[in-house]
C-alpha positions, 0 to 999 in steps of 0.5 A: 529490477525487482519490486514488490507490490502489497495490498493487505487486510486484517485477515489476509494479504495479497503480494506480487513480486515483479521484474520491471524495467529501470525507470518504472514508476509506482503507477507502472508497478501497481498496474502491472501487479493488478491487485486492486481490481475493486478500486479499494486503494486510496493512496500508495506508499513506498516502504511506508512513506506516502508516494505519488504515482509518478515516483520512480522505483528502485531495486528492492522497493515495496509498494504498499496499496493503502485502503481507507481506515475503518475507524478513527485512530484518535477515537479508538485511543479515547475509547480505550482511555475511557475503559470502553475497549 
């Protein structure tokens, strides 16, 4: 089966397309892709939905490595509403 693993920043994106055996998990794909050597990821998602490492993947799935937020989205909205941004 084919899956894609993605790690993105505001200015760039790394992605790997993999061919894995049936029954492979999110953890298997992340290990095979080896995109997060710095250990920046705090969670994983499949097609934008939070996923556990033991979740079994399906053909065509996209695994996203999630990094911590640099800014609080609620605070950003408050600042924009006050006209500060």
